mmCIF file of the C-alpha atoms, coordinates in Angstrom:
data_MODEL
# 
_entry.id   MODEL 
# 
loop_
_atom_site.group_PDB 
_atom_site.id 
_atom_site.type_symbol 
_atom_site.label_atom_id 
_atom_site.label_alt_id 
_atom_site.label_comp_id 
_atom_site.label_asym_id 
_atom_site.label_entity_id 
_atom_site.label_seq_id 
_atom_site.pdbx_PDB_ins_code 
_atom_site.Cartn_x 
_atom_site.Cartn_y 
_atom_site.Cartn_z 
_atom_site.occupancy 
_atom_site.B_iso_or_equiv 
_atom_site.pdbx_formal_charge 
_atom_site.auth_seq_id 
_atom_site.auth_comp_id 
_atom_site.auth_asym_id 
_atom_site.auth_atom_id 
_atom_site.pdbx_PDB_model_num 
ATOM 1   C CA . MET A 1 1   ? 61.448  90.652  135.601 1.00 0.00 ? 1   MET A CA 1 
ATOM 2   C CA . LYS A 1 2   ? 63.804  87.721  134.974 1.00 0.00 ? 2   LYS A CA 1 
ATOM 3   C CA . ARG A 1 3   ? 62.742  87.467  131.334 1.00 0.00 ? 3   ARG A CA 1 
ATOM 4   C CA . PHE A 1 4   ? 63.119  91.251  130.879 1.00 0.00 ? 4   PHE A CA 1 
ATOM 5   C CA . LEU A 1 5   ? 66.656  91.150  132.291 1.00 0.00 ? 5   LEU A CA 1 
ATOM 6   C CA . THR A 1 6   ? 67.586  88.177  130.110 1.00 0.00 ? 6   THR A CA 1 
ATOM 7   C CA . TYR A 1 7   ? 66.382  89.904  126.962 1.00 0.00 ? 7   TYR A CA 1 
ATOM 8   C CA . PHE A 1 8   ? 68.023  93.171  127.988 1.00 0.00 ? 8   PHE A CA 1 
ATOM 9   C CA . ILE A 1 9   ? 71.431  91.527  128.470 1.00 0.00 ? 9   ILE A CA 1 
ATOM 10  C CA . GLN A 1 10  ? 71.129  89.606  125.203 1.00 0.00 ? 10  GLN A CA 1 
ATOM 11  C CA . GLY A 1 11  ? 70.197  92.866  123.501 1.00 0.00 ? 11  GLY A CA 1 
ATOM 12  C CA . LEU A 1 12  ? 73.280  94.564  124.922 1.00 0.00 ? 12  LEU A CA 1 
ATOM 13  C CA . ILE A 1 13  ? 75.511  91.720  123.788 1.00 0.00 ? 13  ILE A CA 1 
ATOM 14  C CA . LEU A 1 14  ? 74.176  92.159  120.260 1.00 0.00 ? 14  LEU A CA 1 
ATOM 15  C CA . PHE A 1 15  ? 73.872  95.951  120.302 1.00 0.00 ? 15  PHE A CA 1 
ATOM 16  C CA . ILE A 1 16  ? 77.297  97.018  121.608 1.00 0.00 ? 16  ILE A CA 1 
ATOM 17  C CA . PRO A 1 17  ? 79.427  95.486  118.798 1.00 0.00 ? 17  PRO A CA 1 
ATOM 18  C CA . PHE A 1 18  ? 76.850  96.668  116.254 1.00 0.00 ? 18  PHE A CA 1 
ATOM 19  C CA . ALA A 1 19  ? 76.872  100.219 117.670 1.00 0.00 ? 19  ALA A CA 1 
ATOM 20  C CA . ILE A 1 20  ? 80.668  100.372 117.661 1.00 0.00 ? 20  ILE A CA 1 
ATOM 21  C CA . THR A 1 21  ? 80.756  99.128  114.057 1.00 0.00 ? 21  THR A CA 1 
ATOM 22  C CA . VAL A 1 22  ? 78.152  101.692 112.958 1.00 0.00 ? 22  VAL A CA 1 
ATOM 23  C CA . ALA A 1 23  ? 80.033  104.488 114.757 1.00 0.00 ? 23  ALA A CA 1 
ATOM 24  C CA . ILE A 1 24  ? 83.272  103.563 112.984 1.00 0.00 ? 24  ILE A CA 1 
ATOM 25  C CA . ILE A 1 25  ? 81.519  103.458 109.614 1.00 0.00 ? 25  ILE A CA 1 
ATOM 26  C CA . PHE A 1 26  ? 79.956  106.896 110.220 1.00 0.00 ? 26  PHE A CA 1 
ATOM 27  C CA . LYS A 1 27  ? 83.344  108.320 111.228 1.00 0.00 ? 27  LYS A CA 1 
ATOM 28  C CA . LEU A 1 28  ? 84.881  106.931 108.028 1.00 0.00 ? 28  LEU A CA 1 
ATOM 29  C CA . PHE A 1 29  ? 81.974  108.341 106.031 1.00 0.00 ? 29  PHE A CA 1 
ATOM 30  C CA . ASP A 1 30  ? 82.414  111.779 107.639 1.00 0.00 ? 30  ASP A CA 1 
ATOM 31  C CA . PHE A 1 31  ? 86.149  111.615 106.925 1.00 0.00 ? 31  PHE A CA 1 
ATOM 32  C CA . PHE A 1 32  ? 85.752  110.782 103.226 1.00 0.00 ? 32  PHE A CA 1 
ATOM 33  C CA . SER A 1 33  ? 82.837  113.222 102.749 1.00 0.00 ? 33  SER A CA 1 
ATOM 34  C CA . GLY A 1 34  ? 84.939  115.926 104.397 1.00 0.00 ? 34  GLY A CA 1 
ATOM 35  C CA . ILE A 1 35  ? 87.826  115.242 102.032 1.00 0.00 ? 35  ILE A CA 1 
ATOM 36  C CA . PHE A 1 36  ? 85.580  115.555 98.972  1.00 0.00 ? 36  PHE A CA 1 
ATOM 37  C CA . SER A 1 37  ? 83.960  118.711 100.327 1.00 0.00 ? 37  SER A CA 1 
ATOM 38  C CA . VAL A 1 38  ? 87.345  120.341 100.998 1.00 0.00 ? 38  VAL A CA 1 
ATOM 39  C CA . ILE A 1 39  ? 88.819  119.283 97.680  1.00 0.00 ? 39  ILE A CA 1 
ATOM 40  C CA . GLY A 1 40  ? 85.618  120.321 95.950  1.00 0.00 ? 40  GLY A CA 1 
ATOM 41  C CA . ILE A 1 41  ? 85.531  117.718 93.198  1.00 0.00 ? 41  ILE A CA 1 
ATOM 42  C CA . THR A 1 42  ? 82.038  118.934 92.453  1.00 0.00 ? 42  THR A CA 1 
ATOM 43  C CA . ASN A 1 43  ? 80.006  121.908 93.606  1.00 0.00 ? 43  ASN A CA 1 
ATOM 44  C CA . TYR A 1 44  ? 77.126  119.646 94.608  1.00 0.00 ? 44  TYR A CA 1 
ATOM 45  C CA . SER A 1 45  ? 77.141  118.446 98.209  1.00 0.00 ? 45  SER A CA 1 
ATOM 46  C CA . ALA A 1 46  ? 74.932  115.470 97.293  1.00 0.00 ? 46  ALA A CA 1 
ATOM 47  C CA . VAL A 1 47  ? 77.576  114.202 94.850  1.00 0.00 ? 47  VAL A CA 1 
ATOM 48  C CA . ASN A 1 48  ? 80.293  114.673 97.469  1.00 0.00 ? 48  ASN A CA 1 
ATOM 49  C CA . THR A 1 49  ? 78.155  112.707 99.928  1.00 0.00 ? 49  THR A CA 1 
ATOM 50  C CA . VAL A 1 50  ? 77.670  109.851 97.446  1.00 0.00 ? 50  VAL A CA 1 
ATOM 51  C CA . LEU A 1 51  ? 81.400  109.836 96.697  1.00 0.00 ? 51  LEU A CA 1 
ATOM 52  C CA . GLY A 1 52  ? 82.106  109.720 100.436 1.00 0.00 ? 52  GLY A CA 1 
ATOM 53  C CA . PHE A 1 53  ? 79.727  106.760 100.800 1.00 0.00 ? 53  PHE A CA 1 
ATOM 54  C CA . VAL A 1 54  ? 81.288  104.907 97.847  1.00 0.00 ? 54  VAL A CA 1 
ATOM 55  C CA . PHE A 1 55  ? 84.819  105.479 99.157  1.00 0.00 ? 55  PHE A CA 1 
ATOM 56  C CA . THR A 1 56  ? 83.765  104.326 102.645 1.00 0.00 ? 56  THR A CA 1 
ATOM 57  C CA . LEU A 1 57  ? 82.419  101.057 101.215 1.00 0.00 ? 57  LEU A CA 1 
ATOM 58  C CA . ALA A 1 58  ? 85.507  100.656 99.013  1.00 0.00 ? 58  ALA A CA 1 
ATOM 59  C CA . PHE A 1 59  ? 87.816  101.314 101.976 1.00 0.00 ? 59  PHE A CA 1 
ATOM 60  C CA . ILE A 1 60  ? 86.086  98.716  104.173 1.00 0.00 ? 60  ILE A CA 1 
ATOM 61  C CA . PHE A 1 61  ? 86.067  96.184  101.322 1.00 0.00 ? 61  PHE A CA 1 
ATOM 62  C CA . GLY A 1 62  ? 89.747  96.879  100.640 1.00 0.00 ? 62  GLY A CA 1 
ATOM 63  C CA . MET A 1 63  ? 90.620  96.347  104.293 1.00 0.00 ? 63  MET A CA 1 
ATOM 64  C CA . GLY A 1 64  ? 88.790  93.002  104.162 1.00 0.00 ? 64  GLY A CA 1 
ATOM 65  C CA . VAL A 1 65  ? 90.749  91.959  101.081 1.00 0.00 ? 65  VAL A CA 1 
ATOM 66  C CA . LEU A 1 66  ? 94.038  93.102  102.610 1.00 0.00 ? 66  LEU A CA 1 
ATOM 67  C CA . ALA A 1 67  ? 93.331  91.315  105.880 1.00 0.00 ? 67  ALA A CA 1 
ATOM 68  C CA . SER A 1 68  ? 93.169  87.992  104.067 1.00 0.00 ? 68  SER A CA 1 
ATOM 69  C CA . THR A 1 69  ? 96.508  88.354  102.259 1.00 0.00 ? 69  THR A CA 1 
ATOM 70  C CA . TYR A 1 70  ? 99.815  86.941  103.442 1.00 0.00 ? 70  TYR A CA 1 
ATOM 71  C CA . ILE A 1 71  ? 101.596 90.290  103.092 1.00 0.00 ? 71  ILE A CA 1 
ATOM 72  C CA . PHE A 1 72  ? 99.083  92.117  105.303 1.00 0.00 ? 72  PHE A CA 1 
ATOM 73  C CA . LYS A 1 73  ? 99.177  89.356  107.910 1.00 0.00 ? 73  LYS A CA 1 
ATOM 74  C CA . SER A 1 74  ? 102.982 89.559  107.961 1.00 0.00 ? 74  SER A CA 1 
ATOM 75  C CA . PHE A 1 75  ? 102.880 93.358  108.196 1.00 0.00 ? 75  PHE A CA 1 
ATOM 76  C CA . PHE A 1 76  ? 100.301 93.239  110.986 1.00 0.00 ? 76  PHE A CA 1 
ATOM 77  C CA . SER A 1 77  ? 102.393 90.649  112.868 1.00 0.00 ? 77  SER A CA 1 
ATOM 78  C CA . TYR A 1 78  ? 105.432 92.931  112.532 1.00 0.00 ? 78  TYR A CA 1 
ATOM 79  C CA . ILE A 1 79  ? 103.509 95.965  113.872 1.00 0.00 ? 79  ILE A CA 1 
ATOM 80  C CA . GLU A 1 80  ? 101.981 93.852  116.643 1.00 0.00 ? 80  GLU A CA 1 
ATOM 81  C CA . ASN A 1 81  ? 105.442 92.606  117.651 1.00 0.00 ? 81  ASN A CA 1 
ATOM 82  C CA . LYS A 1 82  ? 106.731 96.189  117.851 1.00 0.00 ? 82  LYS A CA 1 
ATOM 83  C CA . LEU A 1 83  ? 103.741 97.262  119.960 1.00 0.00 ? 83  LEU A CA 1 
ATOM 84  C CA . GLU A 1 84  ? 104.270 94.343  122.342 1.00 0.00 ? 84  GLU A CA 1 
ATOM 85  C CA . HIS A 1 85  ? 107.895 95.375  122.892 1.00 0.00 ? 85  HIS A CA 1 
ATOM 86  C CA . ALA A 1 86  ? 107.444 99.156  123.042 1.00 0.00 ? 86  ALA A CA 1 
ATOM 87  C CA . PRO A 1 87  ? 107.903 100.638 126.510 1.00 0.00 ? 87  PRO A CA 1 
ATOM 88  C CA . PHE A 1 88  ? 104.656 101.678 128.208 1.00 0.00 ? 88  PHE A CA 1 
ATOM 89  C CA . ILE A 1 89  ? 102.513 100.768 125.169 1.00 0.00 ? 89  ILE A CA 1 
ATOM 90  C CA . ARG A 1 90  ? 103.083 97.054  125.757 1.00 0.00 ? 90  ARG A CA 1 
ATOM 91  C CA . HIS A 1 91  ? 101.478 97.361  129.186 1.00 0.00 ? 91  HIS A CA 1 
ATOM 92  C CA . ILE A 1 92  ? 98.283  98.589  127.532 1.00 0.00 ? 92  ILE A CA 1 
ATOM 93  C CA . TYR A 1 93  ? 98.267  96.749  124.195 1.00 0.00 ? 93  TYR A CA 1 
ATOM 94  C CA . SER A 1 94  ? 99.189  93.222  125.314 1.00 0.00 ? 94  SER A CA 1 
ATOM 95  C CA . PRO A 1 95  ? 96.560  92.852  128.069 1.00 0.00 ? 95  PRO A CA 1 
ATOM 96  C CA . LEU A 1 96  ? 93.853  94.323  125.807 1.00 0.00 ? 96  LEU A CA 1 
ATOM 97  C CA . LYS A 1 97  ? 94.823  91.948  123.007 1.00 0.00 ? 97  LYS A CA 1 
ATOM 98  C CA . ASP A 1 98  ? 94.876  88.944  125.338 1.00 0.00 ? 98  ASP A CA 1 
ATOM 99  C CA . PHE A 1 99  ? 91.553  89.931  126.896 1.00 0.00 ? 99  PHE A CA 1 
ATOM 100 C CA . THR A 1 100 ? 89.921  90.352  123.481 1.00 0.00 ? 100 THR A CA 1 
ATOM 101 C CA . ASN A 1 101 ? 91.330  87.041  122.235 1.00 0.00 ? 101 ASN A CA 1 
ATOM 102 C CA . ALA A 1 102 ? 90.044  85.306  125.363 1.00 0.00 ? 102 ALA A CA 1 
ATOM 103 C CA . PHE A 1 103 ? 86.452  86.205  124.415 1.00 0.00 ? 103 PHE A CA 1 
ATOM 104 C CA . MET A 1 104 ? 86.626  86.226  120.608 1.00 0.00 ? 104 MET A CA 1 
ATOM 105 C CA . GLY A 1 105 ? 88.633  84.904  117.716 1.00 0.00 ? 105 GLY A CA 1 
ATOM 106 C CA . ASN A 1 106 ? 90.454  81.622  117.283 1.00 0.00 ? 106 ASN A CA 1 
ATOM 107 C CA . LYS A 1 107 ? 92.171  81.653  120.676 1.00 0.00 ? 107 LYS A CA 1 
ATOM 108 C CA . LYS A 1 108 ? 89.204  81.586  123.024 1.00 0.00 ? 108 LYS A CA 1 
ATOM 109 C CA . LYS A 1 109 ? 90.449  80.926  126.551 1.00 0.00 ? 109 LYS A CA 1 
ATOM 110 C CA . PHE A 1 110 ? 87.171  80.539  128.384 1.00 0.00 ? 110 PHE A CA 1 
ATOM 111 C CA . ASP A 1 111 ? 86.344  77.125  126.988 1.00 0.00 ? 111 ASP A CA 1 
ATOM 112 C CA . LYS A 1 112 ? 86.813  74.988  130.134 1.00 0.00 ? 112 LYS A CA 1 
ATOM 113 C CA . PRO A 1 113 ? 83.991  75.860  132.538 1.00 0.00 ? 113 PRO A CA 1 
ATOM 114 C CA . VAL A 1 114 ? 84.375  74.433  136.034 1.00 0.00 ? 114 VAL A CA 1 
ATOM 115 C CA . LEU A 1 115 ? 82.695  74.514  139.403 1.00 0.00 ? 115 LEU A CA 1 
ATOM 116 C CA . VAL A 1 116 ? 85.169  75.621  142.093 1.00 0.00 ? 116 VAL A CA 1 
ATOM 117 C CA . LEU A 1 117 ? 84.846  74.952  145.786 1.00 0.00 ? 117 LEU A CA 1 
ATOM 118 C CA . THR A 1 118 ? 85.881  78.360  147.130 1.00 0.00 ? 118 THR A CA 1 
ATOM 119 C CA . ASN A 1 119 ? 84.671  77.999  150.714 1.00 0.00 ? 119 ASN A CA 1 
ATOM 120 C CA . PRO A 1 120 ? 84.771  74.407  152.016 1.00 0.00 ? 120 PRO A CA 1 
ATOM 121 C CA . GLN A 1 121 ? 83.359  75.322  155.452 1.00 0.00 ? 121 GLN A CA 1 
ATOM 122 C CA . ALA A 1 122 ? 80.185  76.814  153.983 1.00 0.00 ? 122 ALA A CA 1 
ATOM 123 C CA . ASN A 1 123 ? 80.239  74.485  150.934 1.00 0.00 ? 123 ASN A CA 1 
ATOM 124 C CA . ILE A 1 124 ? 80.158  77.498  148.561 1.00 0.00 ? 124 ILE A CA 1 
ATOM 125 C CA . GLU A 1 125 ? 81.022  76.839  144.929 1.00 0.00 ? 125 GLU A CA 1 
ATOM 126 C CA . GLU A 1 126 ? 81.564  79.327  142.109 1.00 0.00 ? 126 GLU A CA 1 
ATOM 127 C CA . ILE A 1 127 ? 81.551  78.908  138.345 1.00 0.00 ? 127 ILE A CA 1 
ATOM 128 C CA . GLY A 1 128 ? 84.769  79.799  136.581 1.00 0.00 ? 128 GLY A CA 1 
ATOM 129 C CA . PHE A 1 129 ? 87.094  78.849  133.746 1.00 0.00 ? 129 PHE A CA 1 
ATOM 130 C CA . VAL A 1 130 ? 90.412  77.006  133.886 1.00 0.00 ? 130 VAL A CA 1 
ATOM 131 C CA . THR A 1 131 ? 92.909  79.306  132.164 1.00 0.00 ? 131 THR A CA 1 
ATOM 132 C CA . HIS A 1 132 ? 96.191  77.486  132.934 1.00 0.00 ? 132 HIS A CA 1 
ATOM 133 C CA . GLU A 1 133 ? 96.661  73.918  134.050 1.00 0.00 ? 133 GLU A CA 1 
ATOM 134 C CA . ASP A 1 134 ? 100.445 74.119  134.396 1.00 0.00 ? 134 ASP A CA 1 
ATOM 135 C CA . LEU A 1 135 ? 101.867 76.838  136.652 1.00 0.00 ? 135 LEU A CA 1 
ATOM 136 C CA . LYS A 1 136 ? 105.414 75.479  136.895 1.00 0.00 ? 136 LYS A CA 1 
ATOM 137 C CA . ASP A 1 137 ? 106.776 78.629  135.218 1.00 0.00 ? 137 ASP A CA 1 
ATOM 138 C CA . LEU A 1 138 ? 105.580 80.530  138.286 1.00 0.00 ? 138 LEU A CA 1 
ATOM 139 C CA . GLY A 1 139 ? 107.055 77.971  140.658 1.00 0.00 ? 139 GLY A CA 1 
ATOM 140 C CA . ILE A 1 140 ? 103.619 76.641  141.626 1.00 0.00 ? 140 ILE A CA 1 
ATOM 141 C CA . ALA A 1 141 ? 103.172 72.881  141.548 1.00 0.00 ? 141 ALA A CA 1 
ATOM 142 C CA . ASP A 1 142 ? 99.962  70.867  141.633 1.00 0.00 ? 142 ASP A CA 1 
ATOM 143 C CA . LYS A 1 143 ? 97.671  73.896  141.196 1.00 0.00 ? 143 LYS A CA 1 
ATOM 144 C CA . VAL A 1 144 ? 95.609  75.339  138.361 1.00 0.00 ? 144 VAL A CA 1 
ATOM 145 C CA . ALA A 1 145 ? 94.593  78.906  137.509 1.00 0.00 ? 145 ALA A CA 1 
ATOM 146 C CA . VAL A 1 146 ? 90.851  79.563  137.442 1.00 0.00 ? 146 VAL A CA 1 
ATOM 147 C CA . TYR A 1 147 ? 89.272  82.830  136.316 1.00 0.00 ? 147 TYR A CA 1 
ATOM 148 C CA . LEU A 1 148 ? 86.055  83.706  138.138 1.00 0.00 ? 148 LEU A CA 1 
ATOM 149 C CA . PRO A 1 149 ? 84.092  86.349  136.184 1.00 0.00 ? 149 PRO A CA 1 
ATOM 150 C CA . TYR A 1 150 ? 81.822  88.750  138.053 1.00 0.00 ? 150 TYR A CA 1 
ATOM 151 C CA . SER A 1 151 ? 78.149  89.085  137.221 1.00 0.00 ? 151 SER A CA 1 
ATOM 152 C CA . TYR A 1 152 ? 77.061  92.173  135.240 1.00 0.00 ? 152 TYR A CA 1 
ATOM 153 C CA . SER A 1 153 ? 80.696  92.948  134.473 1.00 0.00 ? 153 SER A CA 1 
ATOM 154 C CA . LEU A 1 154 ? 83.548  91.919  132.204 1.00 0.00 ? 154 LEU A CA 1 
ATOM 155 C CA . SER A 1 155 ? 85.929  91.855  135.157 1.00 0.00 ? 155 SER A CA 1 
ATOM 156 C CA . GLY A 1 156 ? 86.679  89.032  137.531 1.00 0.00 ? 156 GLY A CA 1 
ATOM 157 C CA . ARG A 1 157 ? 89.421  87.547  139.636 1.00 0.00 ? 157 ARG A CA 1 
ATOM 158 C CA . LEU A 1 158 ? 92.035  84.874  139.195 1.00 0.00 ? 158 LEU A CA 1 
ATOM 159 C CA . ILE A 1 159 ? 92.407  82.205  141.844 1.00 0.00 ? 159 ILE A CA 1 
ATOM 160 C CA . ILE A 1 160 ? 94.932  79.404  142.179 1.00 0.00 ? 160 ILE A CA 1 
ATOM 161 C CA . VAL A 1 161 ? 93.409  76.169  143.449 1.00 0.00 ? 161 VAL A CA 1 
ATOM 162 C CA . SER A 1 162 ? 94.115  72.483  143.691 1.00 0.00 ? 162 SER A CA 1 
ATOM 163 C CA . PRO A 1 163 ? 92.622  70.412  140.870 1.00 0.00 ? 163 PRO A CA 1 
ATOM 164 C CA . SER A 1 164 ? 90.740  68.470  143.556 1.00 0.00 ? 164 SER A CA 1 
ATOM 165 C CA . GLN A 1 165 ? 88.666  71.620  144.264 1.00 0.00 ? 165 GLN A CA 1 
ATOM 166 C CA . ILE A 1 166 ? 87.282  71.870  140.732 1.00 0.00 ? 166 ILE A CA 1 
ATOM 167 C CA . LYS A 1 167 ? 84.674  69.862  138.854 1.00 0.00 ? 167 LYS A CA 1 
ATOM 168 C CA . PRO A 1 168 ? 84.428  70.214  135.066 1.00 0.00 ? 168 PRO A CA 1 
ATOM 169 C CA . LEU A 1 169 ? 81.032  71.356  133.829 1.00 0.00 ? 169 LEU A CA 1 
ATOM 170 C CA . LYS A 1 170 ? 79.447  69.731  130.789 1.00 0.00 ? 170 LYS A CA 1 
ATOM 171 C CA . ALA A 1 171 ? 78.443  73.061  129.285 1.00 0.00 ? 171 ALA A CA 1 
ATOM 172 C CA . ASP A 1 172 ? 79.540  75.323  126.446 1.00 0.00 ? 172 ASP A CA 1 
ATOM 173 C CA . GLY A 1 173 ? 81.988  78.034  127.523 1.00 0.00 ? 173 GLY A CA 1 
ATOM 174 C CA . THR A 1 174 ? 80.052  80.814  125.790 1.00 0.00 ? 174 THR A CA 1 
ATOM 175 C CA . GLU A 1 175 ? 76.748  79.769  127.349 1.00 0.00 ? 175 GLU A CA 1 
ATOM 176 C CA . THR A 1 176 ? 78.406  79.487  130.754 1.00 0.00 ? 176 THR A CA 1 
ATOM 177 C CA . MET A 1 177 ? 79.906  82.973  130.431 1.00 0.00 ? 177 MET A CA 1 
ATOM 178 C CA . LYS A 1 178 ? 76.494  84.407  129.500 1.00 0.00 ? 178 LYS A CA 1 
ATOM 179 C CA . PHE A 1 179 ? 74.996  82.657  132.523 1.00 0.00 ? 179 PHE A CA 1 
ATOM 180 C CA . ILE A 1 180 ? 77.617  84.142  134.874 1.00 0.00 ? 180 ILE A CA 1 
ATOM 181 C CA . VAL A 1 181 ? 77.559  87.665  133.423 1.00 0.00 ? 181 VAL A CA 1 
ATOM 182 C CA . SER A 1 182 ? 73.753  87.744  133.556 1.00 0.00 ? 182 SER A CA 1 
ATOM 183 C CA . GLY A 1 183 ? 73.812  86.913  137.250 1.00 0.00 ? 183 GLY A CA 1 
ATOM 184 C CA . GLY A 1 184 ? 72.311  83.492  136.581 1.00 0.00 ? 184 GLY A CA 1 
ATOM 185 C CA . VAL A 1 185 ? 69.119  84.682  134.915 1.00 0.00 ? 185 VAL A CA 1 
ATOM 186 C CA . THR A 1 186 ? 69.977  83.499  131.386 1.00 0.00 ? 186 THR A CA 1 
ATOM 187 C CA . ASP A 1 187 ? 69.033  79.933  130.566 1.00 0.00 ? 187 ASP A CA 1 
ATOM 188 C CA . VAL A 1 188 ? 71.902  77.623  129.566 1.00 0.00 ? 188 VAL A CA 1 
ATOM 189 C CA . ASP A 1 189 ? 71.249  75.577  126.435 1.00 0.00 ? 189 ASP A CA 1 
# 
């Protein structure tokens, strides 16, 4: 059962981004095929379908080229700045962006796995990630912020503890996160 659960979770981790990507590509394909069918460039639906496929590939390739240019990066930064300062939208966009960046991209935040003593009387420890080592901006001295993810979920809780209550783990952050999210059934390399 343990091996089944491990493989199932690893399959989900691989399948979900793939499924989302495929769904987006199919939506783009439907969009471009629909345009060619409405415009009626040809009377043959097969040709319109091929044109829709070619334009979908060209669109995705073009977005990849644009994403690597300085102008696009500047434009995207400008739009992102406006979204982060727009009333109401900033309360949705900014946390989603931060959450996504914490797991993926160049700004991974869950790279300092630690063991936290959360209940000294019962000697209970939990695995988490140090997210902030300096909380002076919040008026909190001599404490660190530790995120404790829940098993079988992408949610968790943030606790503020003394650095004396944490022990750094000599493990990769990604492997540690997989271990926690799987409920401890995934092996850590």
